[in-house]
N, CA and C atoms of all chains as a GROMACS GRO file, in nm:
protein
  582
    1MET      N    1  -0.064  -1.202   1.452
    1MET     CA    2   0.058  -1.174   1.529
    1MET      C    3   0.060  -1.027   1.570
    2PRO      N    4   0.003  -0.994   1.683
    2PRO     CA    5  -0.005  -0.854   1.722
    2PRO      C    6   0.131  -0.798   1.762
    3MET      N    7   0.138  -0.667   1.760
    3MET     CA    8   0.260  -0.596   1.798
    3MET      C    9   0.219  -0.490   1.900
    4PRO      N   10   0.283  -0.489   2.017
    4PRO     CA   11   0.242  -0.389   2.117
    4PRO      C   12   0.265  -0.248   2.066
    5ILE      N   13   0.178  -0.159   2.108
    5ILE     CA   14   0.185  -0.021   2.060
    5ILE      C   15   0.320   0.043   2.097
    6GLU      N   16   0.375   0.002   2.213
    6GLU     CA   17   0.503   0.059   2.257
    6GLU      C   18   0.615   0.021   2.160
    7ALA      N   19   0.610  -0.102   2.110
    7ALA     CA   20   0.713  -0.149   2.017
    7ALA      C   21   0.702  -0.073   1.884
    8LEU      N   22   0.579  -0.051   1.842
    8LEU     CA   23   0.557   0.023   1.718
    8LEU      C   24   0.609   0.166   1.734
    9GLU      N   25   0.572   0.228   1.846
    9GLU     CA   26   0.614   0.366   1.867
    9GLU      C   27   0.767   0.376   1.875
   10ALA      N   28   0.829   0.282   1.944
   10ALA     CA   29   0.975   0.283   1.958
   10ALA      C   30   1.042   0.272   1.821
   11ALA      N   31   0.990   0.184   1.736
   11ALA     CA   32   1.049   0.166   1.603
   11ALA      C   33   1.034   0.294   1.520
   12LEU      N   34   0.919   0.357   1.531
   12LEU     CA   35   0.896   0.480   1.454
   12LEU      C   36   0.983   0.595   1.506
   13ARG      N   37   0.995   0.603   1.639
   13ARG     CA   38   1.079   0.710   1.698
   13ARG      C   39   1.226   0.692   1.660
   14GLU      N   40   1.267   0.568   1.652
   14GLU     CA   41   1.406   0.542   1.613
   14GLU      C   42   1.427   0.584   1.467
   15GLY      N   43   1.328   0.553   1.383
   15GLY     CA   44   1.341   0.584   1.241
   15GLY      C   45   1.327   0.734   1.211
   16PHE      N   46   1.244   0.802   1.293
   16PHE     CA   47   1.216   0.944   1.269
   16PHE      C   48   1.232   1.022   1.398
   17PRO      N   49   1.358   1.043   1.440
   17PRO     CA   50   1.382   1.105   1.571
   17PRO      C   51   1.320   1.245   1.585
   18ASP      N   52   1.307   1.316   1.473
   18ASP     CA   53   1.257   1.454   1.482
   18ASP      C   54   1.105   1.463   1.474
   19ALA      N   55   1.039   1.350   1.455
   19ALA     CA   56   0.899   1.354   1.412
   19ALA      C   57   0.800   1.375   1.526
   20ALA      N   58   0.684   1.432   1.488
   20ALA     CA   59   0.567   1.427   1.575
   20ALA      C   60   0.491   1.301   1.536
   21ILE      N   61   0.471   1.212   1.633
   21ILE     CA   62   0.409   1.083   1.602
   21ILE      C   63   0.288   1.061   1.692
   22GLU      N   64   0.178   1.024   1.627
   22GLU     CA   65   0.056   0.990   1.702
   22GLU      C   66   0.012   0.852   1.656
   23ILE      N   67  -0.013   0.764   1.750
   23ILE     CA   68  -0.057   0.630   1.711
   23ILE      C   69  -0.191   0.598   1.778
   24ASP      N   70  -0.284   0.546   1.700
   24ASP     CA   71  -0.411   0.497   1.755
   24ASP      C   72  -0.421   0.348   1.731
   25ASP      N   73  -0.464   0.278   1.833
   25ASP     CA   74  -0.494   0.135   1.819
   25ASP      C   75  -0.641   0.126   1.776
   26LEU      N   76  -0.662   0.103   1.648
   26LEU     CA   77  -0.797   0.121   1.591
   26LEU      C   78  -0.896   0.017   1.640
   27ALA      N   79  -0.849  -0.106   1.655
   27ALA     CA   80  -0.943  -0.213   1.689
   27ALA      C   81  -0.922  -0.263   1.832
   28GLY      N   82  -0.822  -0.209   1.900
   28GLY     CA   83  -0.795  -0.252   2.036
   28GLY      C   84  -0.736  -0.393   2.043
   29ASP      N   85  -0.685  -0.441   1.929
   29ASP     CA   86  -0.633  -0.578   1.927
   29ASP      C   87  -0.481  -0.583   1.905
   30GLY      N   88  -0.416  -0.466   1.906
   30GLY     CA   89  -0.271  -0.463   1.886
   30GLY      C   90  -0.231  -0.503   1.745
   31ASP      N   91  -0.324  -0.499   1.653
   31ASP     CA   92  -0.294  -0.546   1.518
   31ASP      C   93  -0.342  -0.451   1.409
   32HIS      N   94  -0.418  -0.350   1.449
   32HIS     CA   95  -0.470  -0.253   1.352
   32HIS      C   96  -0.443  -0.113   1.408
   33TYR      N   97  -0.343  -0.049   1.352
   33TYR     CA   98  -0.305   0.082   1.404
   33TYR      C   99  -0.319   0.189   1.298
   34ARG      N  100  -0.330   0.312   1.347
   34ARG     CA  101  -0.316   0.425   1.258
   34ARG      C  102  -0.204   0.512   1.314
   35ALA      N  103  -0.112   0.550   1.229
   35ALA     CA  104  -0.004   0.636   1.272
   35ALA      C  105  -0.002   0.764   1.189
   36ARG      N  106   0.005   0.876   1.260
   36ARG     CA  107   0.027   1.005   1.192
   36ARG      C  108   0.168   1.048   1.224
   37ILE      N  109   0.245   1.070   1.120
   37ILE     CA  110   0.386   1.103   1.138
   37ILE      C  111   0.417   1.230   1.061
   38VAL      N  112   0.464   1.329   1.133
   38VAL     CA  113   0.504   1.455   1.068
   38VAL      C  114   0.654   1.468   1.086
   39SER      N  115   0.726   1.460   0.976
   39SER     CA  116   0.871   1.461   0.985
   39SER      C  117   0.932   1.534   0.866
   40THR      N  118   1.044   1.601   0.893
   40THR     CA  119   1.115   1.669   0.784
   40THR      C  120   1.169   1.568   0.682
   41ALA      N  121   1.181   1.441   0.724
   41ALA     CA  122   1.230   1.338   0.632
   41ALA      C  123   1.139   1.322   0.510
   42PHE      N  124   1.015   1.366   0.524
   42PHE     CA  125   0.918   1.346   0.414
   42PHE      C  126   0.916   1.462   0.316
   43GLN      N  127   0.989   1.567   0.350
   43GLN     CA  128   0.990   1.688   0.267
   43GLN      C  129   1.015   1.658   0.119
   44GLY      N  130   0.922   1.700   0.036
   44GLY     CA  131   0.943   1.691  -0.108
   44GLY      C  132   0.929   1.551  -0.167
   45LEU      N  133   0.891   1.454  -0.084
   45LEU     CA  134   0.880   1.317  -0.138
   45LEU      C  135   0.735   1.284  -0.173
   46PRO      N  136   0.716   1.208  -0.282
   46PRO     CA  137   0.581   1.160  -0.310
   46PRO      C  138   0.536   1.064  -0.200
   47ARG      N  139   0.404   1.045  -0.187
   47ARG     CA  140   0.351   0.966  -0.075
   47ARG      C  141   0.404   0.823  -0.072
   48VAL      N  142   0.417   0.765  -0.192
   48VAL     CA  143   0.467   0.627  -0.194
   48VAL      C  144   0.605   0.620  -0.128
   49ARG      N  145   0.692   0.716  -0.159
   49ARG     CA  146   0.826   0.717  -0.099
   49ARG      C  147   0.818   0.745   0.051
   50GLN      N  148   0.727   0.833   0.092
   50GLN     CA  149   0.711   0.862   0.235
   50GLN      C  150   0.674   0.734   0.311
   51HIS      N  151   0.576   0.662   0.256
   51HIS     CA  152   0.533   0.539   0.325
   51HIS      C  153   0.642   0.432   0.320
   52GLN      N  154   0.717   0.430   0.208
   52GLN     CA  155   0.828   0.333   0.200
   52GLN      C  156   0.932   0.360   0.308
   53LEU      N  157   0.955   0.487   0.340
   53LEU     CA  158   1.049   0.519   0.448
   53LEU      C  159   0.998   0.465   0.582
   54VAL      N  160   0.868   0.477   0.603
   54VAL     CA  161   0.810   0.425   0.728
   54VAL      C  162   0.825   0.273   0.734
   55TYR      N  163   0.793   0.208   0.623
   55TYR     CA  164   0.804   0.061   0.620
   55TYR      C  165   0.950   0.018   0.642
   56ALA      N  166   1.042   0.098   0.587
   56ALA     CA  167   1.184   0.066   0.607
   56ALA      C  168   1.220   0.078   0.755
   57ALA      N  169   1.165   0.180   0.822
   57ALA     CA  170   1.193   0.198   0.965
   57ALA      C  171   1.137   0.080   1.046
   58LEU      N  172   1.034   0.018   0.994
   58LEU     CA  173   0.973  -0.096   1.065
   58LEU      C  174   1.044  -0.227   1.033
   59LYS      N  175   1.142  -0.219   0.949
   59LYS     CA  176   1.233  -0.332   0.922
   59LYS      C  177   1.162  -0.464   0.893
   60GLY      N  178   1.070  -0.461   0.801
   60GLY     CA  179   1.007  -0.586   0.758
   60GLY      C  180   0.893  -0.635   0.845
   61LYS      N  181   0.863  -0.560   0.953
   61LYS     CA  182   0.753  -0.605   1.039
   61LYS      C  183   0.618  -0.584   0.973
   62MET      N  184   0.612  -0.481   0.887
   62MET     CA  185   0.486  -0.453   0.819
   62MET      C  186   0.456  -0.564   0.721
   63GLY      N  187   0.332  -0.613   0.727
   63GLY     CA  188   0.296  -0.723   0.640
   63GLY      C  189   0.330  -0.856   0.704
   64GLY      N  190   0.406  -0.852   0.814
   64GLY     CA  191   0.437  -0.974   0.886
   64GLY      C  192   0.373  -0.965   1.023
   65GLU      N  193   0.456  -0.924   1.121
   65GLU     CA  194   0.408  -0.905   1.257
   65GLU      C  195   0.291  -0.807   1.264
   66LEU      N  196   0.299  -0.709   1.178
   66LEU     CA  197   0.202  -0.601   1.182
   66LEU      C  198   0.112  -0.613   1.061
   67HIS      N  199  -0.016  -0.638   1.086
   67HIS     CA  200  -0.107  -0.663   0.974
   67HIS      C  201  -0.155  -0.533   0.912
   68ALA      N  202  -0.196  -0.440   0.997
   68ALA     CA  203  -0.260  -0.321   0.943
   68ALA      C  204  -0.209  -0.196   1.010
   69LEU      N  205  -0.150  -0.110   0.932
   69LEU     CA  206  -0.103   0.019   0.981
   69LEU      C  207  -0.146   0.124   0.880
   70ALA      N  208  -0.250   0.199   0.917
   70ALA     CA  209  -0.293   0.306   0.829
   70ALA      C  210  -0.198   0.423   0.850
   71LEU      N  211  -0.142   0.474   0.743
   71LEU     CA  212  -0.040   0.578   0.756
   71LEU      C  213  -0.090   0.712   0.706
   72GLU      N  214  -0.060   0.815   0.784
   72GLU     CA  215  -0.076   0.951   0.734
   72GLU      C  216   0.058   1.019   0.758
   73THR      N  217   0.125   1.050   0.650
   73THR     CA  218   0.258   1.110   0.663
   73THR      C  219   0.256   1.249   0.601
   74SER      N  220   0.333   1.339   0.660
   74SER     CA  221   0.348   1.471   0.600
   74SER      C  222   0.474   1.537   0.652
   75ALA      N  223   0.513   1.643   0.583
   75ALA     CA  224   0.627   1.723   0.628
   75ALA      C  225   0.570   1.841   0.707
   76PRO      N  226   0.647   1.892   0.804
   76PRO     CA  227   0.596   2.002   0.886
   76PRO      C  228   0.580   2.130   0.804
   77MET      N  229   1.280  -1.164   1.385
   77MET     CA  230   1.201  -1.241   1.287
   77MET      C  231   1.226  -1.186   1.147
   78THR      N  232   1.247  -1.274   1.054
   78THR     CA  233   1.261  -1.229   0.916
   78THR      C  234   1.130  -1.252   0.844
   79ASP      N  235   1.094  -1.159   0.764
   79ASP     CA  236   0.972  -1.171   0.686
   79ASP      C  237   1.011  -1.216   0.546
   80ALA      N  238   0.967  -1.334   0.510
   80ALA     CA  239   1.003  -1.391   0.380
   80ALA      C  240   0.966  -1.297   0.266
   81ALA      N  241   0.853  -1.228   0.284
   81ALA     CA  242   0.803  -1.144   0.175
   81ALA      C  243   0.902  -1.034   0.138
   82THR      N  244   0.966  -0.974   0.241
   82THR     CA  245   1.053  -0.862   0.212
   82THR      C  246   1.183  -0.910   0.148
   83GLU      N  247   1.214  -1.036   0.166
   83GLU     CA  248   1.337  -1.087   0.108
   83GLU      C  249   1.316  -1.152  -0.027
   84ALA      N  250   1.190  -1.180  -0.056
   84ALA     CA  251   1.161  -1.244  -0.184
   84ALA      C  252   1.197  -1.149  -0.298
   85GLN      N  253   1.238  -1.204  -0.407
   85GLN     CA  254   1.265  -1.125  -0.526
   85GLN      C  255   1.156  -1.154  -0.627
   86ALA      N  256   1.113  -1.048  -0.695
   86ALA     CA  257   1.019  -1.071  -0.804
   86ALA      C  258   1.101  -1.108  -0.926
   87THR      N  259   1.121  -1.236  -0.944
   87THR     CA  260   1.204  -1.279  -1.056
   87THR      C  261   1.128  -1.382  -1.139
   88GLY      N  262   1.183  -1.413  -1.254
   88GLY     CA  263   1.134  -1.523  -1.336
   88GLY      C  264   0.989  -1.506  -1.374
   89PRO      N  265   0.916  -1.619  -1.372
   89PRO     CA  266   0.779  -1.617  -1.423
   89PRO      C  267   0.688  -1.519  -1.350
   90VAL      N  268   0.708  -1.502  -1.220
   90VAL     CA  269   0.621  -1.411  -1.145
   90VAL      C  270   0.643  -1.267  -1.192
   91HIS      N  271   0.770  -1.231  -1.204
   91HIS     CA  272   0.802  -1.097  -1.253
   91HIS      C  273   0.743  -1.076  -1.392
   92ASP      N  274   0.757  -1.176  -1.479
   92ASP     CA  275   0.705  -1.164  -1.615
   92ASP      C  276   0.553  -1.150  -1.615
   93PHE      N  277   0.489  -1.227  -1.527
   93PHE     CA  278   0.343  -1.220  -1.518
   93PHE      C  279   0.299  -1.080  -1.477
   94ILE      N  280   0.366  -1.024  -1.376
   94ILE     CA  281   0.331  -0.890  -1.327
   94ILE      C  282   0.356  -0.787  -1.437
   95ALA      N  283   0.473  -0.796  -1.499
   95ALA     CA  284   0.508  -0.699  -1.604
   95ALA      C  285   0.408  -0.705  -1.719
   96LYS      N  286   0.366  -0.827  -1.754
   96LYS     CA  287   0.272  -0.841  -1.865
   96LYS      C  288   0.135  -0.784  -1.827
   97ALA      N  289   0.089  -0.812  -1.706
   97ALA     CA  290  -0.039  -0.758  -1.660
   97ALA      C  291  -0.036  -0.605  -1.667
   98LEU      N  292   0.076  -0.546  -1.627
   98LEU     CA  293   0.086  -0.400  -1.625
   98LEU      C  294   0.098  -0.341  -1.765
   99SER      N  295   0.156  -0.416  -1.858
   99SER     CA  296   0.164  -0.360  -1.993
   99SER      C  297   0.036  -0.386  -2.073
  100ASP      N  298  -0.038  -0.491  -2.035
  100ASP     CA  299  -0.162  -0.521  -2.107
  100ASP      C  300  -0.280  -0.433  -2.064
  101HIS      N  301  -0.275  -0.385  -1.940
  101HIS     CA  302  -0.393  -0.315  -1.887
  101HIS      C  303  -0.352  -0.182  -1.823
  102PRO      N  304  -0.425  -0.075  -1.856
  102PRO     CA  305  -0.387   0.055  -1.802
  102PRO      C  306  -0.407   0.067  -1.650
  103VAL      N  307  -0.509   0.001  -1.597
  103VAL     CA  308  -0.532   0.008  -1.452
  103VAL      C  309  -0.539  -0.134  -1.396
  104VAL      N  310  -0.447  -0.165  -1.308
  104VAL     CA  311  -0.443  -0.299  -1.249
  104VAL      C  312  -0.440  -0.286  -1.098
  105LEU      N  313  -0.528  -0.362  -1.033
  105LEU     CA  314  -0.530  -0.365  -0.887
  105LEU      C  315  -0.492  -0.506  -0.841
  106PHE      N  316  -0.377  -0.516  -0.776
  106PHE     CA  317  -0.340  -0.642  -0.711
  106PHE      C  318  -0.410  -0.642  -0.576
  107MET      N  319  -0.491  -0.741  -0.552
  107MET     CA  320  -0.580  -0.738  -0.437
  107MET      C  321  -0.602  -0.878  -0.380
  108LYS      N  322  -0.667  -0.880  -0.262
  108LYS     CA  323  -0.705  -1.008  -0.204
  108LYS      C  324  -0.850  -1.036  -0.240
  109GLY      N  325  -0.872  -1.143  -0.314
  109GLY     CA  326  -1.006  -1.176  -0.363
  109GLY      C  327  -1.028  -1.114  -0.500
  110GLU      N  328  -1.150  -1.135  -0.550
  110GLU     CA  329  -1.188  -1.082  -0.680
  110GLU      C  330  -1.257  -0.948  -0.659
  111PRO      N  331  -1.255  -0.860  -0.763
  111PRO     CA  332  -1.326  -0.732  -0.748
  111PRO      C  333  -1.472  -0.749  -0.704
  112GLU      N  334  -1.537  -0.856  -0.752
  112GLU     CA  335  -1.677  -0.879  -0.715
  112GLU      C  336  -1.689  -0.926  -0.571
  113GLN      N  337  -1.581  -0.982  -0.519
  113GLN     CA  338  -1.586  -1.036  -0.383
  113GLN      C  339  -1.450  -1.022  -0.315
  114PRO      N  340  -1.417  -0.899  -0.277
  114PRO     CA  341  -1.287  -0.879  -0.210
  114PRO      C  342  -1.284  -0.956  -0.079
  115ARG      N  343  -1.165  -1.003  -0.044
  115ARG     CA  344  -1.154  -1.082   0.079
  115ARG      C  345  -1.072  -1.011   0.185
  116CYS      N  346  -1.063  -0.880   0.172
  116CYS     CA  347  -0.995  -0.800   0.274
  116CYS      C  348  -1.054  -0.660   0.264
  117GLY      N  349  -1.075  -0.598   0.380
  117GLY     CA  350  -1.137  -0.465   0.383
  117GLY      C  351  -1.059  -0.360   0.306
  118PHE      N  352  -0.926  -0.370   0.308
  118PHE     CA  353  -0.844  -0.270   0.240
  118PHE      C  354  -0.861  -0.282   0.089
  119SER      N  355  -0.865  -0.406   0.040
  119SER     CA  356  -0.888  -0.426  -0.104
  119SER      C  357  -1.028  -0.377  -0.141
  120ALA      N  358  -1.125  -0.403  -0.053
  120ALA     CA  359  -1.263  -0.363  -0.082
  120ALA      C  360  -1.274  -0.211  -0.096
  121VAL      N  361  -1.203  -0.138  -0.013
  121VAL     CA  362  -1.208   0.009  -0.018
  121VAL      C  363  -1.161   0.060  -0.154
  122VAL      N  364  -1.050   0.004  -0.202
  122VAL     CA  365  -0.997   0.052  -0.330
  122VAL      C  366  -1.092   0.017  -0.444
  123VAL      N  367  -1.149  -0.104  -0.440
  123VAL     CA  368  -1.247  -0.143  -0.542
  123VAL      C  369  -1.366  -0.046  -0.541
  124GLN      N  370  -1.413  -0.013  -0.422
  124GLN     CA  371  -1.528   0.078  -0.410
  124GLN      C  372  -1.497   0.214  -0.471
  125ILE      N  373  -1.378   0.264  -0.445
  125ILE     CA  374  -1.339   0.396  -0.496
  125ILE      C  375  -1.330   0.391  -0.649
  126LEU      N  376  -1.267   0.287  -0.703
  126LEU     CA  377  -1.254   0.276  -0.848
  126LEU      C  378  -1.392   0.262  -0.913
  127ASP      N  379  -1.478   0.181  -0.852
  127ASP     CA  380  -1.613   0.165  -0.905
  127ASP      C  381  -1.689   0.297  -0.900
  128HIS      N  382  -1.674   0.366  -0.788
  128HIS     CA  383  -1.743   0.493  -0.770
  128HIS      C  384  -1.704   0.593  -0.880
  129LEU      N  385  -1.577   0.594  -0.916
  129LEU     CA  386  -1.530   0.687  -1.018
  129LEU      C  387  -1.555   0.634  -1.160
  130GLY      N  388  -1.604   0.510  -1.170
  130GLY     CA  389  -1.630   0.452  -1.301
  130GLY      C  390  -1.503   0.412  -1.376
  131VAL      N  391  -1.401   0.373  -1.300
  131VAL     CA  392  -1.274   0.333  -1.361
  131VAL      C  393  -1.281   0.185  -1.400
  132GLU      N  394  -1.246   0.158  -1.524
  132GLU     CA  395  -1.233   0.018  -1.564
  132GLU      C  396  -1.097  -0.032  -1.521
  133PHE      N  397  -1.098  -0.144  -1.451
  133PHE     CA  398  -0.969  -0.195  -1.405
  133PHE      C  399  -0.970  -0.347  -1.405
  134VAL      N  400  -0.850  -0.402  -1.402
  134VAL     CA  401  -0.835  -0.546  -1.393
  134VAL      C  402  -0.789  -0.577  -1.251
  135GLY      N  403  -0.860  -0.666  -1.185
  135GLY     CA  404  -0.820  -0.708  -1.050
  135GLY      C  405  -0.744  -0.839  -1.058
  136VAL      N  406  -0.630  -0.843  -0.992
  136VAL     CA  407  -0.553  -0.968  -0.987
  136VAL      C  408  -0.555  -1.017  -0.843
  137ASP      N  409  -0.611  -1.135  -0.824
  137ASP     CA  410  -0.624  -1.191  -0.689
  137ASP      C  411  -0.493  -1.256  -0.647
  138VAL      N  412  -0.425  -1.193  -0.552
  138VAL     CA  413  -0.294  -1.247  -0.511
  138VAL      C  414  -0.308  -1.369  -0.420
  139LEU      N  415  -0.431  -1.396  -0.374
  139LEU     CA  416  -0.449  -1.513  -0.288
  139LEU      C  417  -0.440  -1.644  -0.368
  140GLN      N  418  -0.443  -1.630  -0.502
  140GLN     CA  419  -0.428  -1.750  -0.585
  140GLN      C  420  -0.292  -1.815  -0.567
  141SER      N  421  -0.194  -1.732  -0.536
  141SER     CA  422  -0.059  -1.786  -0.537
  141SER      C  423   0.031  -1.713  -0.438
  142GLU      N  424   0.097  -1.790  -0.355
  142GLU     CA  425   0.190  -1.735  -0.257
  142GLU      C  426   0.306  -1.664  -0.329
  143GLU      N  427   0.346  -1.720  -0.442
  143GLU     CA  428   0.456  -1.659  -0.519
  143GLU      C  429   0.418  -1.522  -0.571
  144LEU      N  430   0.295  -1.513  -0.619
  144LEU     CA  431   0.247  -1.385  -0.670
  144LEU      C  432   0.235  -1.284  -0.556
  145ARG      N  433   0.183  -1.333  -0.443
  145ARG     CA  434   0.163  -1.246  -0.328
  145ARG      C  435   0.297  -1.187  -0.280
  146ASN      N  436   0.399  -1.270  -0.275
  146ASN     CA  437   0.531  -1.220  -0.237
  146ASN      C  438   0.598  -1.143  -0.351
  147GLY      N  439   0.572  -1.191  -0.473
  147GLY     CA  440   0.635  -1.128  -0.589
  147GLY      C  441   0.592  -0.983  -0.608
  148ILE      N  442   0.465  -0.956  -0.585
  148ILE     CA  443   0.418  -0.818  -0.607
  148ILE      C  444   0.475  -0.725  -0.500
  149LYS      N  445   0.496  -0.780  -0.380
  149LYS     CA  446   0.554  -0.698  -0.273
  149LYS      C  447   0.699  -0.661  -0.306
  150ALA      N  448   0.771  -0.757  -0.364
  150ALA     CA  449   0.910  -0.730  -0.401
  150ALA      C  450   0.915  -0.637  -0.522
  151PHE      N  451   0.821  -0.657  -0.614
  151PHE     CA  452   0.818  -0.579  -0.739
  151PHE      C  453   0.814  -0.429  -0.709
  152SER      N  454   0.730  -0.392  -0.613
  152SER     CA  455   0.709  -0.249  -0.585
  152SER      C  456   0.782  -0.204  -0.459
  153ASP      N  457   0.850  -0.296  -0.390
  153ASP     CA  458   0.908  -0.265  -0.260
  153ASP      C  459   0.802  -0.208  -0.167
  154TRP      N  460   0.693  -0.279  -0.160
  154TRP     CA  461   0.576  -0.233  -0.082
  154TRP      C  462   0.522  -0.354  -0.009
  155PRO      N  463   0.507  -0.347   0.124
  155PRO     CA  464   0.484  -0.470   0.200
  155PRO      C  465   0.340  -0.518   0.207
  156THR      N  466   0.247  -0.441   0.152
  156THR     CA  467   0.106  -0.478   0.173
  156THR      C  468   0.028  -0.483   0.043
  157ILE      N  469  -0.087  -0.548   0.051
  157ILE     CA  470  -0.184  -0.559  -0.056
  157ILE      C  471  -0.308  -0.484  -0.005
  158PRO      N  472  -0.383  -0.412  -0.082
  158PRO     CA  473  -0.380  -0.397  -0.228
  158PRO      C  474  -0.270  -0.302  -0.278
  159GLN      N  475  -0.246  -0.313  -0.410
  159GLN     CA  476  -0.154  -0.221  -0.478
  159GLN      C  477  -0.217  -0.181  -0.611
  160LEU      N  478  -0.228  -0.050  -0.628
  160LEU     CA  479  -0.289   0.002  -0.750
  160LEU      C  480  -0.182   0.053  -0.846
  161TYR      N  481  -0.191   0.010  -0.970
  161TYR     CA  482  -0.099   0.054  -1.075
  161TYR      C  483  -0.178   0.121  -1.186
  162VAL      N  484  -0.128   0.235  -1.231
  162VAL     CA  485  -0.187   0.304  -1.344
  162VAL      C  486  -0.077   0.325  -1.447
  163LYS      N  487  -0.104   0.279  -1.569
  163LYS     CA  488  -0.005   0.288  -1.677
  163LYS      C  489   0.130   0.231  -1.634
  164GLY      N  490   0.125   0.122  -1.564
  164GLY     CA  491   0.248   0.055  -1.526
  164GLY      C  492   0.318   0.113  -1.403
  165GLU      N  493   0.269   0.226  -1.352
  165GLU     CA  494   0.333   0.289  -1.237
  165GLU      C  495   0.256   0.258  -1.110
  166PHE      N  496   0.329   0.228  -1.003
  166PHE     CA  497   0.267   0.204  -0.874
  166PHE      C  498   0.216   0.336  -0.815
  167VAL      N  499   0.086   0.341  -0.790
  167VAL     CA  500   0.025   0.464  -0.736
  167VAL      C  501   0.022   0.461  -0.584
  168GLY      N  502  -0.012   0.345  -0.528
  168GLY     CA  503  -0.016   0.336  -0.382
  168GLY      C  504  -0.102   0.221  -0.336
  169GLY      N  505  -0.109   0.208  -0.205
  169GLY     CA  506  -0.196   0.110  -0.141
  169GLY      C  507  -0.325   0.177  -0.096
  170ALA      N  508  -0.397   0.110  -0.009
  170ALA     CA  509  -0.530   0.157   0.030
  170ALA      C  510  -0.527   0.298   0.092
  171ASP      N  511  -0.430   0.324   0.178
  171ASP     CA  512  -0.426   0.456   0.245
  171ASP      C  513  -0.409   0.569   0.146
  172ILE      N  514  -0.314   0.549   0.053
  172ILE     CA  515  -0.282   0.655  -0.042
  172ILE      C  516  -0.398   0.676  -0.138
  173VAL      N  517  -0.458   0.565  -0.186
  173VAL     CA  518  -0.570   0.578  -0.278
  173VAL      C  519  -0.687   0.648  -0.208
  174ARG      N  520  -0.711   0.609  -0.082
  174ARG     CA  521  -0.821   0.671  -0.008
  174ARG      C  522  -0.793   0.821   0.014
  175GLU      N  523  -0.670   0.852   0.048
  175GLU     CA  524  -0.635   0.993   0.071
  175GLU      C  525  -0.647   1.074  -0.058
  176MET      N  526  -0.599   1.016  -0.170
  176MET     CA  527  -0.609   1.087  -0.298
  176MET      C  528  -0.755   1.107  -0.338
  177PHE      N  529  -0.838   1.007  -0.305
  177PHE     CA  530  -0.980   1.018  -0.338
  177PHE      C  531  -1.044   1.127  -0.252
  178SER      N  532  -1.017   1.124  -0.121
  178SER     CA  533  -1.090   1.217  -0.035
  178SER      C  534  -1.041   1.360  -0.049
  179ASN      N  535  -0.916   1.381  -0.092
  179ASN     CA  536  -0.875   1.520  -0.112
  179ASN      C  537  -0.891   1.565  -0.258
  180GLY      N  538  -0.961   1.481  -0.337
  180GLY     CA  539  -0.997   1.523  -0.472
  180GLY      C  540  -0.885   1.514  -0.575
  181GLU      N  541  -0.776   1.443  -0.539
  181GLU     CA  542  -0.664   1.432  -0.632
  181GLU      C  543  -0.680   1.318  -0.732
  182LEU      N  544  -0.755   1.217  -0.692
  182LEU     CA  545  -0.752   1.093  -0.770
  182LEU      C  546  -0.816   1.108  -0.907
  183LYS      N  547  -0.932   1.174  -0.912
  183LYS     CA  548  -1.004   1.187  -1.038
  183LYS      C  549  -0.921   1.266  -1.140
  184PRO      N  550  -0.872   1.387  -1.105
  184PRO     CA  551  -0.787   1.459  -1.201
  184PRO      C  552  -0.664   1.380  -1.243
  185PHE      N  553  -0.606   1.306  -1.151
  185PHE     CA  554  -0.491   1.222  -1.185
  185PHE      C  555  -0.529   1.121  -1.292
  186LEU      N  556  -0.643   1.055  -1.274
  186LEU     CA  557  -0.687   0.954  -1.371
  186LEU      C  558  -0.725   1.018  -1.504
  187GLN      N  559  -0.774   1.142  -1.498
  187GLN     CA  560  -0.806   1.214  -1.622
  187GLN      C  561  -0.677   1.250  -1.696
  188GLU      N  562  -0.578   1.296  -1.622
  188GLU     CA  563  -0.449   1.327  -1.683
  188GLU      C  564  -0.387   1.205  -1.750
  189GLN      N  565  -0.408   1.091  -1.687
  189GLN     CA  566  -0.351   0.968  -1.740
  189GLN      C  567  -0.433   0.912  -1.857
  190GLY      N  568  -0.545   0.979  -1.887
  190GLY     CA  569  -0.631   0.934  -1.996
  190GLY      C  570  -0.716   0.813  -1.960
  191ILE      N  571  -0.729   0.785  -1.829
  191ILE     CA  572  -0.808   0.671  -1.785
  191ILE      C  573  -0.955   0.710  -1.779
  192LEU      N  574  -0.980   0.832  -1.734
  192LEU     CA  575  -1.117   0.884  -1.729
  192LEU      C  576  -1.127   1.001  -1.826
  193ALA      N  577  -1.246   1.016  -1.884
  193ALA     CA  578  -1.267   1.130  -1.973
  193ALA      C  579  -1.263   1.258  -1.890
  194ALA      N  580  -1.203   1.361  -1.945
  194ALA     CA  581  -1.192   1.488  -1.870
  194ALA      C  582  -1.325   1.561  -1.872
   0.00000   0.00000   0.00000
């Protein structure tokens, strides 16, 4: 169940309005992405919590509609 | 679309199974397939890293059971497999384990936890 890159980007921008976001479609199939997100929301949080915030912004699509999203998160 | 996995609760026998696995074994990897034959690239990466560091771990194949597969996601509030636990604590999925390995954090972490000899 692929997800268009625009939909992914829109969901991430909504969740992290201040963030610098870069998305790569790794396999060209709309189903394997890598996202680099730099946001103040991640400040001081362990990585597991940072990624949980991203998954929360995706509202359950991760693991469902979206099979693979490699995440690199950091604070500015 | 609602994703059943995110709404599932890790309750009852599945929760007990997970809790027991985590208390019985210091390093547990919930994964797709067996450590000898992972059935997903992300699970394979974590197995390779653990093997490379010489970590003894128990692999639990979540493909055996849909309940387990959903249960572990609810248990950790984490939507994907694999999931690595050390001393009962959720460490991360494939991205985090890979990042900790490549920036040299993983080995000292495992040494601190008494999993690897210092």
